[in-house]
N, C-alpha and C positions, 0 to 999 in steps of 0.2 A: 553309930548314928550315920545314916546315909541319905543323900538327897540327889535327885535327878534333875539335871539342867539340860534343856532342849534348846538348841540354837538353830533357828530356821534361817539359814543363809541364802544367798543367791545361787551359789554353785552347788550347794548341798546342805544336808541337815546333819548336825552332830548331836549325839546324846552322850552326856558325861555324867558319871556317878562319882560324887566326891564324899569324903568323910569330914568330920568336924575339924580336922587339922589342915584341910585343903588338899589332901592327897587325892589324886585322880585314881580311883581303883579300877575303873573300866570305862571304855569309850566305844561308841559305834558311829558309823558314818555311812551315808548314802548320797550319791551324787545326783544332780538334776541339771537340766539345761534351760537356757533362756530362749524363748521364741521371738524372732525378729521378723515379723511379716513385712515391714517396710523400714526404710531408713528413718531412724529416730524413734521407732516403735520398739517396745520391749515388754513381753508378757510371759506369764507362767500359768500352768494349770494347777489350781489348788488341790485337785485329786492326786496329782503327782507328789505334791508336798506330803499329803497324808500317807501315801504308800511309802515314801522315803522315811517319814517319821517313824512309822511302824517298824520298818527294817532296821533303822538306826537304834531304836530303843531295844528291840529284841536282841540285837547284836551286843549292846552294852550289858544287858541283863545276863545273857548267856556266857559272856566272856569273863565276867567278874567272879572273884572268889567269895562271893556273898550270895545270899538268897534275895531274890527280888522282893520278897515279903518284908525285908528289912528297910526298904526305901520308904522314908517318912513323908515325902512331899515332892511335888514336881514344880519347877519354875521355868519361865520362858525368856528367851531372847529371840528377836525376830527382825528380819529386814523391814525397814520402815517405808511409809508412804504408799504401800501397795493398796490397791482398791479391789476388794473382794465383794462382789455383788451377789446377794441372795434373794430368792423369791419368797413367797409367803410360806412355803413348805421347808424353808431352810436349805434349798438346793442352790448350788452355784449356777449362775445363768450365763457367764462368759468367762474367758480367761482373765486372770488378775492383771491389771495394768500396773507394772511394778515401778520401783523408785527411779530407775534410770530412763524411763520413758519420757520423751520430749514432745509428744504429739500436741499437747495442749498449750503451746506457746501463744497462739492467737487468743485463746480463752483468757490468758493472763492479762492481755491488753484490754479485753472486754471487762474484766473485773476491775481493772484500774479506772476505766472510764465510768463504770457504775459507781465506784467509790467517790470519784471526783464529783460526779453529778449529784450524788446524795450528800456531799459535804462531810463524808466520814473518813477520818484518818484511821485506816485499818491497822497501822503499826501500833497504835495505842491498845488495840484489842488483841491482835494475833501475835504481836511482837516480832513479826516476820514480814519481809517483802514477799509478795506472792510469787511462787515459782511453778513452772508447768508440771513439776513432779508431785505437787500437793493434791489432796483429794478434791478440793473445790473446782479447780479448772478441769480436772479429769471428768468430773461429773457433768460439767457444762458441755464438754466435748461429747460425752455419751448422749446427752440430751439432744444435741444438734445432729450428730452423725449416725447414732444408733437409737432412734426414738422408740423402736419396738422393745429394745432392751431396757431403756429407761423406765418404760411403763410397767415393767415387771418387777422393778426394784422394791423390795420390802425392807431390807436391812443391808447396811454396808459394814464390813469388818476389816480390820488390819490383818495381815498375814498370820501373825502369832495368835491373834484372838480367834481366828478361824480354827486353828488347831485346838485351842482350848474349848471351843464350842463342840468340836467333834469328840473331845474327851469327856466333856461334862454335860452337854446338852444345854449349857447356859451361855447366853450372849452378854458380852461386856466389852468395853473399850478401856483404854488406860492413858494416863495423862502425857507420858512422853511421846507415844505415837500420836495422840490427839493433837499435840502441839504443832505438828506439821500437816494438819488437815486444812488450815485456813478457815476453820469453822469453830475454833475454840478461843475462849478468853484465857490466854496464857497466864497473865498476872494473877488471875483469880482461880486458875485451874478448874475450869468448868466450860461446858458448851456455851457458845455465844448465840443467843436468840437473835441478836442484831445482825450477825453475819448470815444466818440462815435466811432471814427476811430480806436482807439486801440482795442476796444472790438468787432468791427464789427457789431454794433447795429445801424440801420438806425436812423439818427437824426430826420427824418420825423415822427417817432413814438411819439415824445413828442409834446405838444402844442407849437406853436410859441410864444404865449403870456406867459411870465414868470413874474408874478406880485408880488408886495409887498403886505403885508397882509391886508392893508387898501384900496387897489385898488378895483374898481368896475368890476365885471365879466360881468354883463349885467343887464337887467331889468326883473322883475318877469313876466312870461307869464300870459296872461289873463286867460287861461284855469286852470292853477294851482292856481292863486289868487282866482278865483271863487270857487274852491273846498275848499280852506282853509279859506275863509272869510276875505281875505286881499285885499288891494288895488292893482290893476294891475299896472305894470310899476315902482313899487318902486325899488330902487337900491339893488342889491344882491352883497354883499362885499365878496371877496374871503376868507378872514379870515386866520387862521393859523392852523398848525398841533396842535393836542390836547395839546402837551407839551407847545407850545408857547401860545396858548389861555389860558391855565390854569395859566401860570405865569403872563400873563397880568391881568387875573381875580383875582389874588392874589397879584398883585403889585410887581412882581419880574422883575423890569425894570432898576435896578441900580446894580453896581458891588458889593456893600456891603450888598446885601440882597440875601439869598438863600432860596430855596423851596424844599419840598419833598411831594410826593403824593402817595397814595396807592389806586389804582383802580383795574382793572384786572392785570395790571403790577404795578410795583412800581418804582419811579423815584426820583433821586436827581438832582437838576437843579440850574445853576448859570449863570451870565451874564459876558461878557467881551467886551472891546472896539475893539478887533481884534479876528480873529478865534482862538479858543483854540485847539491846536493840541497835542494829546497824543502820543508822539513818542515811548512810552513803549508798545503801542498796547494793552491796557487793555479795549478796546471797549468803551471808553469814547467818546460819539458822539458829534460832533461839527456842529453847524448849524446857519443859519441866524435867528435873532430875528424878531419879528413883527415890530420892530422899524428900519428904514432903515440904521442907522449908528451903529447898535448894533448887536453883535453875542452872542451866548450862548453855553453852554455845558451841557450834561446830562449823567448820568449813569443809565442804565435801568436793572432792574431785571424782566425778562420776565413774569413769572407767579406768582410772589410773592403775589400780591393782589388776584389772583385767588385761592390761597391756602385755604382761609377761605370759599370761595364759594364752593370749593371741599368738605370741611368738611360739609357744609350745605347740599349739594346734595347727599353725600354718607353716612357719619356717622349719620347725622341728617335727613335722608330722610323722615322718618315717622313723625318726629316732625315738619318738614317743612310743610308737607301737613296739619297737624293739625293746625298749626299757621295760614296758609293761609286762612283756613275756618273761623278762628276767627278774621281775619284782624289784626293780631299781627306781629311784626317784629322778625323773628327768630334770626337775628344777635345779638339783645339785649340779647336774651336767651343764646346764645353761649358765649358772653363776660361775662355775669353774672356767668357762670360756670367757665370761665378762671380766674375770680377775686378770686376764692377760692384757687388757687394754689399759692405757694410762689414764690418770685423772683427767676428766674432760673429754674422754673418748675420741681423742684426735680431732676435736672440733665438730664432732657429730652431735647434734641436739635432737631430742625427740619430744614432740608435743603429744601428751597422752589423752587426746580428746576424741575417742572413738565414737561416742554418742552424745557429744556436746560437753559443756563444762558448767559446773555450778559456781562454787566460790573460787576466786572473787570475780570472775568474768561474767557469770550469769548469761551464757551464750549457748542456746540449744543448737545453733548451726555449726559450732566449732567441730573440727574433725582432726584426727591424728595425722601426723606427718613426721618424716625425718628431714633434717636440714643439715647441710654441710657435708654431704657424701662426696668422696673423691675416689680416684682409682686406688688410693692407698687404704681406703676403708675396707675392713674385713669383718668377719663375724664377731670377734671380740668387741669391736667398737659399736656394732649394732646392739649387741646384748647389753653392754654397760650403759649405752646412751638411754636405753629404755629404763633401766634402774635409776639412772640419774634424773631422767625426765619426770618420773613419778615423784621423786624427792623434791624436785624444783616446783612441781605443782602444789605440794604441801607447803613449801616455804612461802608461797604466795599468801596463804592464809596466816602463817606464822608472822609474816611481816605486818599484816593488818592488825593482829593482836598486839604486836610490839608498838605499833603506832598509837594504840589506845592506852599505853602505859603498862602493859603486861611484861613482867620480868621473866624471861624464858631462858633458864639456865639448864634445866633437866627436863627431858621428855621421856615418858614411859611408852614404849612401843609394843605393839601386839600385831597379830595377824601374820600372814605369810611373809611379809616384809621383815618381821622380827626374827625369823628362823635362820636367815642367811647372815653370817658375820660380815661379809662384804657389804651387803645392803645396809646393815646397821652402821657400818663405818661411813658409807656414803651419806646416810642421813645425818650422822654426827657432823660431818664436814660441811654439808650443804646448809644444815640448820644452825651451825655454830653453837651446838648445845650437847651436853652429855646425854647419851642414849642408854636408858635402863630397860632391861628385860625382867620379867616377873617369874616367880617360881612355878606358877601355873600358866602354861602356854595358851590354853584354850580360854581366852578372856571372856568372850560372850557367854559360853556355856557355864563357865565358872561363876560369872555374875548371876546367871539365871539360878544356879544352885544356891548361891548365897541368899538371893531373894526368897527362894523356897524355904531355906532354913529360918529366915526372919519371919516370913508369913506363917510358918507352922509353929512359931513360938520358941525355937531353940535359942536364937539370938534376939536380944531386945531391940536392936536397931541395925541398919545397914552398916553404920560405922563400926559397931562392935563386931559384926561378921567379917568385915574387911580387915580390921586389926588382927583378928584371930587367924585369918586364912591367907591374906595377900602379903607376899614378901618380895623384895627386890632380889633378883638372882645374879645379875651381871650388869656392869656399866662400861660403856665404851666412850672415850674422850675424843673430841675433835682434834685432828692433826692441823696445826696452825698453817703450814704451807698449803695444804689442800683447801682450807677455808678461804684463803686469799685467791686461789685459782678459781674456785667455785663462785665466789662473789662476782667475778667478771663474767663468767658464763651465765650466771643468773640474770644479770642485767640484759644480756643478749637474748636469753630465753623470754624475758618479759617483753622485749621490743618485738620479737617475732609474732607473738599473739596480736599485739596492737596493729602491726603491719598487715596481718592476714585477716583481721576481723571482717573487713568489707568483702574480701575474696571468699570467706566462708559463707557470707550471706548470699553472694551471687551464685555460688555453687549450689546452695540449698534451693534457690529459685530454679536453677536448671534441672535439678533432680525432680522437684515437685512438678 
């Protein structure tokens, strides 16, 4: 029994085929880039997604020791908050404004003013404080600055739902992605007519079908199945946003288990039996889980995980090209350099805010910087400080969760940050928590495959699927001496952002 999980990430698309025991029998991958036309802007071309998806799936099918005809269903994981605009013919009319884009900061202020004027507490409806990455402010930005595009809009889709549309010809949205649109009634898991009317956005823009994560979008078209080597007509399951899929793939389906992941972004994630609402407006996002009676919350550091990729592409550009020719992994080389630096990187601190920060600072103007460089600082200190800075950014959200009474002793980690033992130890020491890795490393794609297995009827529930497939592989404990050192550096890290907030704002004004 086999299922295909497709993970539409920011850096690339993974296609993973798993069996009923959770074994990854084959995987394909295709890389893609982010388009940054201006500071704070971030876009991708949906057609590039489709091409990458086709390449990744065909690679997975051809590499496996199985026939593609044995794959029973397809499930999705996808980067969240992306705005894909379609015309009446179903054609994309501009690049997707993706989740890390910060251009709509002024539109957030407009939405706040509209809400206050109307006397509507949007937190009670959306369970979220409005962020510039959400659909609603992005649509208002399009309406103001690209009116000719706005007039052509017939439907809007989230990234993974666009791929599902290309596979099946059917349009739908899903509750975890919809939760971060600022157009959805999150407690009742439905579109909010009140929010559409308040913001003047036509409700006809969104698909009528708002599905749960294990629902079927449609059947795989014969033309696509033929190209990919799969069976035509197999069910395509809507799946969940990457944060939901990743947590299903790592077994974060109960309130007493928390997760953290470092990919392009970095995230801390937990579950709750009712919507988690952050009344202090620290950009803790609240959304529907992939399980119908469960909600979840997450704190997002927008480009924390992209920080090491930046080092790879900028500081280690020549080395990267050399390693690619040799078929070696450059990240292993970078982390080996980082391992030569002492805990605390000799007093060098790194703020990983390349494109603003979400939780808990909610500042689109924030930017990355190194602090504490001296003539004694060398490449080991630079590399390790980036890894530590990413972990510090996640600890900010962990501290918010602890303040609300969450007992955080063990955190299940995933993404690129889970593959390095050094980075896992850094996280354990900075979080002061046990760090567990899972038997299946590709959490989002694995979660997508689990949802495919549930949606196609093999498992009766997501919990049954997780219990059958997801297992802890390894656990790293914090080193007490390091915990104490990092506590002091964390307080300095926090003070740096507070001291620089006004300077970030002034810089943004100069750039604009």
